[in-house]
N, C-alpha and C positions, 0 to 999 in steps of 0.2 A: 192222374197227373193234372195239376192245376196250371192254368195259363194266365199269366198276368198281362192284361191288355195295356199297351203303351198309350199314354195320354195323347190325344190328338192335338196338333199345334193350333194355337188360337189364330183365327183368321181375322185380319183387320177389316173394319167396316169398309164397304165399297166407296163411301164418300171420301175416305182419306186419300185415295188415288186422285180424285178430282181436285181436292185441295192442294195436293202436292204438285200436280200439273199446273194449276193456276199460279202457284207461288213461283215455280221455276220460270214460267213464261213472263211473269211480272218482273222478276229479277233480270231476265235476259233483255227485255225491251228497255228497261231502265239503264242497263249497261250500254246498250246501243245508243240511246239518246245522249248519255253522258259523253260517250266517245266522240260523237259528232258535234255536240253543242259546246263542249268544254273549251276547245281552242278559240271559238268565237267569243265566248263569254269572258275569257281571260286575256284576250288580245288587247294590245295597247299600241297607239300610234306614236312610236318613239324609236329613236336611234336609226332613222332612215338616212343612209349615206347620200349626201348631196354635195356637189362641188360649188364653190363660190368664188367670185372675183370682186375685189374691193380693198379699200384701205382698212387698216386695223380698226379705226374709229367707225367706219361704215359697217364692218362685220359685227362689231360690238353693239352697234345700234340695232341692227336687224335681229341679233340674238336676243336682245332684251324684249323685243316685240313678239317673239315666237315663244310658245309654251316651252317650259323646261324639258329637256331631253327629247323633244320632238324630232329634231334633225341632228345628224352627225355631220357637221360642216367640214369640208376638206378644201382649204384654200388652194387655188391654182393660178397660173400666170396669165392665161388668155382663154378666149372662148373656144378655140380649137381643142384645148385640153379637156374642157367639159364634154365636147362632142366625142372625143376619143374614149373618155371614161364611161360615157353612156353606152357606146357601141361595144365595149369590152365587158360591160355589165359590172364595172367597179362602183358606179354610182347610178342612182335612179333619175337624176336630173341635175340642174345647175341653176345658180342665181347670179346674175350680172348686176352689180351696183354701179353707181356713178351717173354720168350725164346721159347715157343710153341704157336704161335699165331693161333687163330681159329675164324671162323665165324659160328655161329649156327643160322639156319633159320627154318621156318615152312611154306613151300609152301601151306599147307592146310589151314593155317590161312589167308594168302593173298599172291597170286603170285606176286603182285606188290611190297609188302614189302620185300619179299624174294629176288627178283631181285635187289632191292635197297641195301640190306645188302650185297649181293654177289658183287655188284659194289664197296662197301666200302672195301671188302676184296681184290679186285683187286688193288685198290688204295694203300692199305697197302703193298701189295706185291711189287708194283712199288717203294714205298718208301724204302723198305728193299733192293731191287736190286740197287737202286740209292746209298744207303749207302754203299753197298758192292763195287760199282764202285769207290766211293770216297775213301774208305779204301784201295782199290787196288792201286789207283793212289798215295796215300800217301806212300804206301809200296815201290812202284817203285822209288819214289823220295828219300826215305831213302837208298835204294840200290845204287842209283847213287851217293848219297853223301858219302856213306861208301866206295865205290870203289875209289872215289877221295881222300880219306884220307889214303889209303894204308892198310897195314896189321892190324893196330890198329882198323881201321873202320870195316874191315871184321870180326875181332874177336867179336866186339860189336854186329854186325849184326847176327852172329851165335848164340849168347846168347839169342836173341829175336825171333829166328826162330820158336821155339816150340809154344810159346804163340801167335805168329802171325798166324800160321796155324790154331790154335784153334779158334781164333777170326774171321778168314776169312771164316768159314763155315756158309753160309747164311741160315736162317730159312725159311721155306715155310708155307704160310698162308693156313691152312686147312679149307675147307667148309663142314659143316655137316647139312643135312636136317633132323631135329629131327622128324618132323611130315610131311612126304611127301604125295602128292596126290595119288589117286588110279591109277592103270594102265589103267582103262577105262576112266579116266578123267585127263590125265597128266597135262593139262594146267589150270584146274579148271574152264573152261568155262561152263561146264555142270551144276555145282553146282550154278554158278552165274546166269545162264539163268533160272534155275528152279524156281527162285522167281517170274518171270513174269507170267507163267501159273498159279501159285498159286494165284497171285493177280487177274488175269482175271477170273480164276475159281470162286473165292469168289464173284466177282462182278456179274458174270452171274447167279450164284445161288441166290444171293440176289434179283436181278431184277425179275427172273422167279418166285420165291416164292412170291414176293410182288404182281405180276400181276395175277398169276394163283390160289393163295390160299387166302381164306378169313377166318377171325376169328383168335383170338389171340392164341388159343390152337393149331389150325392147322398150324399156322405160326411157332410156337416154335417146334412142332413135325417135320415139314418139314426141319427146320434148322438142327435139331439133326440128322435126317436121311441123309441129304445131307453131313454132316460132316463125317458120318460113310461110306457111299457108295462112295462119291466123294473122300474121303481120301484114301480108299482102291484102287480105280482105278488109281489115280494119283501116289500113291506109287508103285503100280505094274509096271507102265510105267517107272518112274524115277529110281527105283532100280532093278526091275526084268528084264526090257527090255534094258535099257541103262547103268545101273550100276553107275549112278551118286551118289547114296546114298549107303553107305557101312555098316551102323549100323544094329542093330536088326530090322527086318522087321516090327514087331508089334510096336516097339517104333517109327519108322518113320511114320507108319500108323497113330498113335495117334497124332503125331506132325503135319502132313499134314492135317488131319481131323480137328484138333483144329484151324489151321490157316485159312482154307477156311470157317469154321463155324463162326469164329470171324468176318471176312469180311462180310459174308452173313447176320449175325445177326445185325450188325450195319446198313447195307443198308436197311434191312427190317424194323428196328426200326425207322430210319429217314423217310422212306416212309410212315409208319403208322402215324407218327406224323405230317409230313409236306406235304405229297402227292408227286406229281412229283418233287417238289423242293427238297424233301428229297433224291430222287434217284440221282439227280444231285449233291447234296452236298456229298453224299456217294461216288460217282464215282470220284469226284475231290479229296476228302480226301485220297482215296485209290490209285488211279492211278497217279494223277498229283502232289501229295504231298508226300505220303508215299513211293511210289516206287522209285522216283529219289534219295531220301536221305536215302535209306535203307542200303547203304554201302555193297551191295552184290558183287561189283566188285572192291572195293578199301577199305582201312581202313577208319573207321569212322573219324579218326583224320584228314584225308586229306580233308574232307568236311568242308566248311566254318562254323565256330562255330556261334551259338550253334546248327545248323541244323543237324550236324552229330549225336549228342547225342539225339536230338529229334527224329530222324529217327529210333533209336533203341527202341523207345516206341510206335511206330506205327506198325500196323499189318504186313506189308511187311518186315520191319527190324527185328521184333521179330521172324517171321517164318523162315527167312533166317538164322539168327544167331543160332536158335535152331537146325535146320537141320544140319548146319555145326558142331556144338558142338557134336551132337549125332553121327555123322559119324566119326569125327576125334579127338575129344577132350573129351573122356569119363570122364576125371578127372575134367573138368570144371563145375562150378556151373550153372545149368540150371533152378533152381527154379524160378528165377526172370522172365525169358521168359515165363515159363508155367503159372505162376499166372497172369502175365500181359495179356496174351491171354485169359485166363478165364475171366479176368475183362472186356475185350472187348465184350466177348459173353454175360456176364451179363448186360453190358450197353445196348447192342442191345435189349435184352429181356425186360429190363425196359422201353426203348423207345417204344417198341411194345405194351406193356400193357398200357402205358400212351396214346399212339395214339388211341388204341381201346376204352378207356374210353372217350377220347375227341370226337371221332366220335359218340359214343352212346349219349353223352350229346347234341351234335348238332342235332341229329335226334329227340331226345326227345323234344328239344326246338321247332323244326319245327312242330311236332305233336300238341304241346300245342297251338301254334299260329293258327292252323287250326280249333281248337274246337270253337263252338259257345259260346259267353259269357253267363254267368249264368243269367244276368238280361234279356237277349233276350229270353231265354227259359222260364223265369218266366212270362214275359208279352205277350208271344205268344198267349195263350188262350184268354186273354182280347182283344188283337187286332183282333183276329178272330171273337169274339163276336161283336165287334164294326163294323167290315166289314159286318157281316151278317145283323145287324140292319140297316145299311145305304144302303145296297145293293151293296157295293163296293167289288171288289176282291182284295185280297192282292197283293201288288206291287211285281213285279219280277225284280230282278237285271239283269244286263247283263250276269252274270254268271249263271242265271237260278235259283237263290236262292230267297226264300220269305223273305221280310223284314217286320218289325213291322209297326204299324200304323203311328207313327211319321215320319218314313222314307218315307212311302207311301204318306203322306200328302205333304212332302217336294218335292217328286218327281212329284206329280200332279201339285203343284204350279209352278215348273220349266217348266212343259210341257205347262201350260196355258200361262206362260210368253213368251215362245218360239213361241206359236201360234199367240199371239198378235203382236209380233215383225214381 
């Protein structure tokens, strides 16, 4: 009896694994760099909402001196309207034209926007100073011309002296920070950086809950407890230790807890539904998509449209905007951020429940396939009786299971055929 030896599978050289690992790592780090650098590289200082007071001619003049699409000007009636718009976060600042020019900013809304408006005020002051120089030059020319005309020219010049002195008083552009940053965070870097630990914290919580806890009820309970305890600890650090948050402690606690619970809930839900792939999708959605376009360090209008607006509906952007409004803009409407975060929590819970039922259905299907078919159980006594009458023993499969008579006969025939060969 000859035996044909099956060919051994070709083994790949050991160095191919090293090359593959290096290529995967290179692609991964390139994607990470692109995710974080792309919003900065494509950002543009344009379409910043700013209120303005002045005549149509004055507004047209200032618009010509400002780069195209840099500001989105909203004419208002008075200075108080500008202040109200800043406090409700409808605009980032305001410009007052006329005899008492003024620039109103809100460094708490965005230090970048505040610096930009301050620069516009400096440009306005230079224009005023240049106009004063031109007026002074014209006045000197008039004096020289009057002196050359003799006594009649001097008399005419004396008649214009009073009005000339009044017109020669240059106005000064005043700059007012309506909503300044706190003394503990004068540059606003702490509030901007606070979004990163909230994002990472939500991811860590979601991954740990997914891997250490089983069962849908335990998952949901762990998410709720993590939101309460994790929110308390992070708020104590951000507000109590560093002073980056200045609102009511309990309000900030609720906002931080809701933010990390939303991230954790989505990751747990995706993991329950898709397994390890769900963990990867949740991490990418949170860290590499939501965080870079969250507009925590610059106005959302500067991010390439429509990603700046999309970022405000993802968890990192929602959490950062909510904390900023609670700390510095109590008059702003925060209902949208709160309900959106609650929606993310609910979405994660729904995904968790769906994943739980999906896994239960899969396990039930496997159990049913392992059960013996009904007709096998019905014919088993008959097969045993036939085996007893013929003196044969029931055939045993390779898995050690008894098979019915028909299968045994086929197995015997196969054995005889093999022996004959």
